KEKEVO-300580 format. One record per residue (C-alpha): x, y, z; residue in three letters. Coordinates in steps of 0.1 Angstrom, whole numbers, plus 5000, padded with zeros to 4 digits. Layout:
<tornus>
XYZALA;...
</tornus>
This chain:
<tornus>
051073725483MET;051173825518ALA;050674165511ALA;047874105492THR;046273865514LEU;046874145546LEU;044974365522SER;041974165515ARG;041474085557CYS;041974455562TYR;038474535540ARG;037174395567ILE;038174625593TYR;037474935570ASN;034074865564CYS;031875225574ASP;028974975587ALA;031474885615CYS;030575045650LYS;031674835679CYS;035474765677VAL;038275065679SER;040475125649SER;043374985669GLU;041874645678ASN;041574645639HIS;045174665633GLN;045674415660THR;042774165651THR;043774195620GLY;047974065626LYS;046673815648ARG;044673645623SER;048073585601LEU;049773445632GLU;047273205635PHE;047573105604ASP;051673065604SER;050772765626ARG;050372565596PHE;053472445586SER;053972475547LYS;053272175531PRO;050372115548VAL;048972415535ARG;049872345504LEU;048571985501ALA;045472165518LEU;045172395488ARG;046072055463ASP;042871915484ARG;040272125473TYR;041572265447LYS;040772625440VAL;039972735404THR;037473025391LYS;036672695368GLN;034572555398LEU;030972555403ASN;029372765437ASP;028772435458PRO;031972315449ALA;033772705462LEU;031172625492THR;032772285501ARG;036472455492ALA;035872765519LEU;034272525546ARG;037472285546GLY;039172615550PHE;037772775578ALA;036872435593ASP;040772315590SER;041672745606GLY;042972865573LEU;041373175579MET;043973345554GLU;043173115527ASP;039173125534ALA;039073455532LEU;040573495501GLN;038973235486LEU;035673415502PHE;036173745477ASP;036073575447GLU;032773365459MET;028973485456ASN;028373645485LYS;024473565482ALA;023873315508ASP;023473305541THR;025273005545PHE;028673115528VAL;028473395560TRP;027973145585ASN;031072955576VAL;033373225577MET;031773365610ILE;031473035624LYS;035572975612GLY;036673325627PHE;035073255662THR;036572915660SER;039973055656CYS;039173275688GLY;039073585660LEU;036473695678TYR;036674085666PHE;037273965631GLU;033473715636ALA;031774045648LEU;033174275617GLN;032074015591LEU;029173975608TYR;028474415603CYS;029874335565ARG;027474085565MET;024374345577VAL;026074645553PHE;025074395527ALA;021974335531GLY;022273925539VAL;020073835560LYS;021373665590ALA;019573335599ASP;019473155635SER;022372955628PHE;024773345629THR;023873435660TYR;024873165679PRO;028773245666PHE;027873615665VAL;027073595709ILE;030173345713LYS;032173665699SER;031073915723VAL;031073675748THR;035573685739GLY;035673985736ILE;033574045771SER;030974335753SER;027974405776LEU;026574685753GLU;027274455725GLU;025574165739GLY;022774415747LYS;023174545706LYS;022574145695ILE;019774025721HIS;018174315706ALA;018374225672MET;017673865683VAL;014273985694ILE;013574225661LYS;014273915643LEU;011873655661ARG;014873425670PHE;014173445706VAL;012373045701SER;014672935687ASP;017172745716VAL;020672735700TYR;020473125698VAL;018873085739CYS;021572895751ASN;024573135733SER;022373405753LEU;022573225787LEU;026373195782SER;026773505776LEU;025273685807TYR;025973465828MET;030473485817LYS;029973885817LEU;028273835852GLY;024473905842CYS;022773695863ALA;019273885862TYR;019473955826ASP;020273535820ALA;017473455843GLU;014773645824LYS;015973495792VAL;015573105812PHE;012673195823GLU;011173295791GLU;012573045768MET;009772825754PRO;012172505750GLU;014872425773ARG;017072155767ASP;020171985788ILE;022772255777VAL;020372535787SER;020172425820TRP;023872335820ASN;024572675815SER;022272835841MET;024072575868ILE;028272615860SER;026772985855GLY;025973025891TYR;028672855899LEU;031073045886ALA;029573415900LEU;030373195936GLU;026173105941ASP;026572775947GLY;023272755968PHE;021572895936ARG;023272605913SER;022372345934LEU;018472495938MET;018472435897LEU;020072135896PHE;017371955914LYS;014772195899GLU;016472045862MET;015871685880LEU;012171785888LYS;011271835849PHE;012771515842GLY;015971605821PHE;018571335829LYS;022071535841PRO;025071465820ASP;028471475830ARG;028671845835PHE;025571885852SER;027171655878THR;030171825874MET;028972155880SER;026772035908ALA;029871865924LEU;031372195928GLY;028472415944ALA;027972145973CYS;031672205974SER;030572615980HIS;027872546003VAL;029572316020TYR;027072046019SER;028071746027PRO;024771576026LYS;023971695991MET;027571605976GLY;027171255992LYS;023871245971GLU;025271355941LEU;028571075944HIS;025770805942CYS;023570925915HIS;026370945896ALA;027370605902VAL;023970505895ARG;023670645866SER;027370515857ARG;028370885846ILE;031470795867GLU;032270475857THR;035970555836GLY;035070925833ASP;037971105846VAL;037271465850MET;033971315871VAL;036171115892MET;037871415899THR;035571595906SER;034071365936ILE;037371355945LEU;037871725950ASP;034771765970MET;035771555991TYR;039471725996SER;037272046006LYS;035071856030TYR;037671746046GLY;036871366042VAL;040571256037VAL;039370856037SER;036870906013TYR;039371145991ALA;041970845993GLU;039170565986ARG;037970805952ILE;041470805946PHE;042170485946ASN;039470325927GLY;040270585904MET;041770375867ILE;043070625852GLN;044670925874ARG;045471245854ASN;047971525868ILE;043871685883VAL;043271385899ALA;047171385918TRP;047371755921ASN;043771725936VAL;045171465961LEU;048071695974ILE;046172005978GLY;044071745999CYS;046371616026TYR;048071986023ALA;044172166034ARG;044071876063ASN;047271896077SER;048271576065ARG;051771736053VAL;053771386055THR;050971226036ASP;051271586009ALA;054871506009PHE;054671116002LEU;052171165971CYS;054171475953PHE;057171195958GLN;054870915944LYS;053771115916MET;057271205903SER;058670915910GLU;055970585902GLN;054170775876ASN;056670955860GLY;054071265860LEU;055971605859GLN;054671855887PRO;053272185872ASP;052372445887VAL;049172395902ILE;050972085920THR;053672325935LEU;050272555949ILE;048872285963ASN;051872205974LEU;052472515992LEU;050272486021PRO;051772206036ALA;055272396036CYS;056972496068ALA;059372806058ILE;062372576048LEU;060172346025GLU;058572696013GLY;061872796000ARG;062472485983THR;059472465967ILE;060772825954HIS;063572725943GLY;062172455929TYR;059872625907ALA;062772925895MET;064972605877ARG;061872475858ARG;060972835850GLY;057272825861PHE;057973195880LEU;056873505871PRO;052873265872HIS;050573525893ILE;048673235910VAL;051873095919LEU;053973445932ASP;050473485951THR;050673115969ALA;053973225977LEU;053073515992ILE;050173336013ASP;053073096027MET;055173376032TYR;052573576052GLY;051873276071GLU;056073226082TRP;056073576094GLY;058573646065GLN;057373966049LEU;060274106035LYS;059573816011SER;056173826004ALA;057274195998GLU;059174125968VAL;057773835956ILE;054474115954PHE;056674425941ASP;057774165918ARG;054574105900ILE;054074295867ALA;050474245862GLU;048874225895LYS;045174115898ASN;042974115929LEU;043873795946ILE;047273905950SER;046074245968TRP;044074055989ASN;046973785999SER;049574066003ILE;046974256033ILE;046173966044ALA;049673866052ALA;050274256069TYR;047174166091VAL;047973846106GLN;051373926113ASN;049974256132GLY;051374516110LYS;047574656109ASN;048375026098TYR;051074846071SER;047874656058ALA;045175006060LEU;048075186035GLU;048274876013LEU;044474896014PHE;044575245998GLN;047375215979LYS;044074885965LEU;041875215962TRP;044475475942ASP;044575175915SER;042075095887SER;040774745910LEU;038174775931LEU;038174525966PRO;036174275968ASP;034274015993SER;037873886001THR;039574246004THR;037074406027ILE;037174036048ALA;041074026053SER;041374446061ILE;037974446087LEU;040374306112PRO;042874576111ALA;039974846114TYR;039374656146ALA;043374666156GLU;043175056148SER;040175066167LEU;039275376147SER;035475326146LEU;034775656127SER;036875416093GLU;035475146103GLY;031775256099ARG;033075396060GLN;034175066053ILE;030674956061HIS;029375216048ALA;030675016012TYR;030174656024ILE;026474806020VAL;026974975991LYS;028474715973SER;025774455984ARG;028274246006TYR;026374326032GLY;024373956034SER;028073826029ASN;028273576059THR;032173626063ILE;032173946060ILE;029074046086LEU;030973786115ASN;034274046105SER;031874316111LEU;030974186145VAL;034174156157HIS;035274506147MET;032774686161TYR;033574466191ALA;036974586189MET;036174936184CYS;034074936217GLY;030474966200ASP;028374606211LEU;025174766201GLU;026374756163ASP;027974426166ALA;025074286178ARG;022974476148LYS;025274276124CYS;024873936138PHE;021073976136ASN;021574066097HIS;023473696099VAL;021373476074LEU;023173166073LEU;024573176111LYS;027472936113ASP;029572866145VAL;032373186131VAL;028973396137SER;028273276170TRP;032273296182ASN;032273596174SER;028973716192ILE;030273526220ILE;033473676225MET;032174016215ALA;030073986252TYR;032873836270ALA;035374076268VAL;032974376275HIS;032074226304GLY;028574046298PHE;029273736308GLY;025473596313ARG;024373686278ILE;027173496263SER;026373156280VAL;022573266268CYS;024273256234LEU;025672946234PHE;022472796247SER;020772936214GLU;023872846196MET;022972476202ILE;019372486200ALA;020072666168SER;021772286161LYS;025672476149VAL;028272226167ASP;030572436187PRO;034572396175ASN;037372496203LYS;037072846197SER;033772816203THR;034472716239PHE;037872926242ALA;035373176235SER;032473096263LEU;035273016292LEU;036673296286ALA;033373526298ALA;033073326328CYS;036873416335SER;035973736328ILE;032473776349SER;033773536375GLY;031173296372MET;033372976384VAL;030672746384ASP;029572766349GLU;033172786337GLY;034172436352TRP;030272296334GLU;031572396306TYR;035472286306PHE;034371946315GLU;031471926289SER;033971946260MET;035271656260LYS;032271466280ARG;029171576255GLU;031671736225TYR;034471526219GLY;037371836220ILE;040371796238ASP;040572106255PRO;043972316243GLY;046272566265ILE;044672806257GLU;041272656278HIS;043772546306TYR;044472976308GLY;041173036312TYR;040772816339MET;043472946352LEU;041873316355ASP;039173106368LEU;041072996399ILE;042573266400GLY;040173496411ARG;039273246442THR;042673336455GLY;043172966461ASN;046572956450PHE;047572636461SER;044472476436ALA;045872666410ALA;049472586412LYS;048672176412ARG;046172276385PHE;049272396368ILE;051072086373ARG;048071846359GLU;047672016330MET;048671786300PRO;050672046285PHE;054072226297LEU;053172546309PRO;053472896288THR;054173226294ALA;050573296294ARG;049873016318ILE;052173156339TRP;050973516331GLY;047573406346SER;048473346385LEU;050673666383LEU;047873846375ASN;045573706405ALA;048173766426SER;048174096419ARG;044774136425ASN;044873976461HIS;048274116469ASN;050173796478ASP;053373896465ILE;055173576472THR;052873416447VAL;053873696425ALA;057273656430GLU;056673216416PHE;055073346387ALA;057473606376ALA;059973396380GLU;058673106358GLN;057673366330ILE;061673476335PHE;062873186324LYS;060873166293MET;060873526280GLU;063873756297HIS;062474066282ASP;058974026297ASN;058374436304THR;054874356320GLY;056374146346CYS;059074376359TYR;057074686364VAL;053874496379LEU;055974296405LEU;058074656406LEU;054474806412ASN;053374546445MET;056774576459TYR;056374976459ALA;052874896477GLU;054474706504ALA;057374986508ARG;059874646497ARG;062174986488TRP;065274776484GLU;063674536462ASP;062274806443VAL;065574946432ASN;066774556426ARG;063974586400ILE;065274876381LYS;068474776378LEU;067474486366LEU;065374646340MET;068174926332GLU;070674696327SER;068474466302LYS;067474756281GLY;063574806293ILE;062575116296SER;059275296292ARG;056575286273THR;054575626273SER;051075616282SER;047875686255ARG;044175686255SER;042175746224THR;038775906219VAL;036775986184GLU;034976266179ALA;033376446150LYS;035176166128SER;038776216142LYS;040476026167THR;042276236195HIS;045676076212VAL;046276176250LEU;048776106271THR;049576136306ASN;049176486316GLY;049376626281ASP;048676996277ARG;049476936241SER;045776906228HIS;043677226210VAL;041177226239GLU;043577186268THR;042177446291ASN;038377276283LYS;039676956294ILE;041277026322TYR;038077266336GLU;035977006332VAL;038376746352LEU;038576996380ASP;034677006383ILE;034176636376VAL;037076576407SER;035076836431ARG;031776726424MET;032376326432ILE;034676406460GLY;038176326449GLU;041076586465GLU;044576546448GLU;046876406474GLU;050376476476GLU;051076096498GLU;051775816475GLU;050075686445GLU;049475416424GLU;050975346391GLU;049575286361GLU;049674926356ASP;051974706332SER;054274856301TYR;053675276312VAL;055575296344HIS;057975496344CYS;060175316368VAL;062675606374SER;059775786395LYS;060175546425LEU;062575666446ARG;062275496480PRO;062975836500GLU;059776006493THR;058075826461LEU;056876176450VAL;055876146416LYS;055976466389SER;052776656389ARG;052276486348SER;051776116367ASN;049776196392SER;046075986382PRO;044576276386ARG;046276346353ARG;046275996335HIS;045476016301SER;041975766304VAL;040676126327ARG;041676386298LEU;040376146273ALA;037176106287THR;037176426298CYS;037876496258PHE;034876296250GLY;032276476277LEU;033076786263ILE;033676716220SER;029976416221THR;026076516222GLU;024976526256THR;023176136267GLY;026076036242ARG;027975746252THR;031775856257VAL;034175556245THR;037575526250VAL;040875296239ARG;043175276266LYS;046375116252TYR;047274916289THR;045074816317ARG;043275096335ILE;044575176369CYS;042275166404ARG;042575486408LYS;041375616374CYS;038875256375HIS;036975456409GLU;037075786393PHE;035275666360LEU;032375456381GLU;031975726403LYS;032076046372ALA;029275806350SER;026975866381LYS;027276236381MET;027376276346THR;024776046335ARG;026975896311ARG;027675576300GLU;031375576295ILE;033075286275VAL;037275276279VAL;038574946273GLY;042074866282ASP;044674616271SER;042174326289LYS;038574376285ILE;035674646282PHE;034874876310HIS;030874966308HIS;031075226333PHE;026975336344SER;025175456375ASN;028675446393GLY;028975066383ARG;030874876362CYS;030674596341SER;033774346352CYS;032374386383GLY;035874536397ASN;038374246386TYR;039974286360TRP;
</tornus>
């Protein structure tokens, strides 16, 4: 019997008129129909057959009723057997079968039957096409959808609201918003389903703004929103972060009594407030719900987790399990993970394994995020490698984990592997990887990814443009950073923070201050990061009075409590004045315990003012916290050498050797013809070595610099070779003379490998020494070229004999 029915089922698939699916799919879907039928127990199947009493003696209406009963019950095998014995001239019979296959999720079968219907010469009507279009949507075939749409136009069904609604759903689910808009605009009649399809469709495409515009337009046309309209609009408010509109929708739901007793609408309102971070409102909504399902509990747990209410998140989790008898599901664990420290996260991971929730692509991705946040990259890698079918979200998570933990080159390697796979990067991928390009300091590669962003039409994405501002600024191209900022249509606080910090690190603090004024005038509220960027600008550019004014206005005008980073920048400002007694008093009066960063600011200020006593005091505090701080040892060593305190030089040198603190080679990079060139102190391995040294000698002579055999200043922290510092002679090897420091070699190579008049951009991985700083100031005037050098702290713009840092860095 089964073999006979299967052969009959295959008659559909072997139809010559069918051209829309492959034979491989035919066989697969044919088996699926039998598998679906097997869900019904034998007694149920027999009872249904007895109910309809299908015999050849029944008249056609009775057969039709029996066919419809089989199809509505999901017994498509029996329906197909009966269908083959019937008169197939009636369109209604075909519609019943197509609807039955579609309702069972057997989309290929439904389309095959439609093809057979057309081949048999039976005319389809307006009831046929909604189910055919739904089947096309189910197989996600835009090509077949276009064919069916053309047939709808040919048969003049474009005025039928049900057919048009099906087309709207098709195009929106396939991401073709333009085609959906065209169908929507040309509809002579629209109902609430038409509007809902467009509103929810744009929300699914992450265009919350357009979704809300359509919702407002629907109200203007006099349509009353239903529960589905309201839920989609609430989701759109969350997406575009429009609290005012969200509250209006909430009020409308209350007035219309849409929310009364509707757990789905109430959960949507709860989710909206949780995404706004208004925990009190979310709690009020949750407490007012008469019925609470697992979804509502999950939303509240996620609300607590996202808003750093860790204890409340776990208490809510416990209450859900113990008092309400609800068992946590996968979504519960996913929402709870952001609230977990590493120990709790591992506990959740173990619980998920015991419950059999893993493997689960979304939960695995959440675990990668959690382990990445806590620096457990090995665990994140293990989970990622075990994911059988990696989607783009899992790739984004592991890339972001590497970037967060400073593994930028590993992140770039993973990004390249993603390119080699069948997946294409999306806006989240780009936003995640751009900071890696910024830290890898490759301007040419950054421009390549920018070109991809424009080509992929992500050029208006605020998050991506903010990342581009940061990337270009860190790669030394302030001009392109400003261009990207100007292209941001809806500038948020991150946009302003990025450009303020960009000008700050390049030494243009006055421009940063002006940008802050523009930000306030644009009605964008500053946050802690805004003032960190602003105080950094004041510190780097030496604007002491402005710095104190902004620091005091944080709490007074904006209600923002200064953090440890703000105190660090203020200490930089005080140290710049050389008033070390005031600096020490400021540290004592801080509401925080001083960190190594705080004492480092004092140490750096003492270096610039040659105050060894303060330097020793600051270094002692740093060593109590960080015993292997290389920069601190070397900076102190240099100060002793400059003061000719040779016993202290030897003491620091022996202390470094006993702690295993060794020299880190100094290197600088410069880009030429889309290739990054790396040069070290005294480097002679470059193919253009002879030309580099010729240009270096010429520039040195023209600016009046003679090679000195006497004591020279060492390069700053992290790169000193302490074995060279001998108290007897302090004679340096020729390769480590400031005349052959890597930054000079890289600059000279940039001068000969770039077009005349172009800016030469060099990146140096340590702070530039005073001798090289003086050299570059004079070289910029002599060559009439702007030279930009980014060291470990700031960017120096050398132009016409001056530097943007004002000779303080």
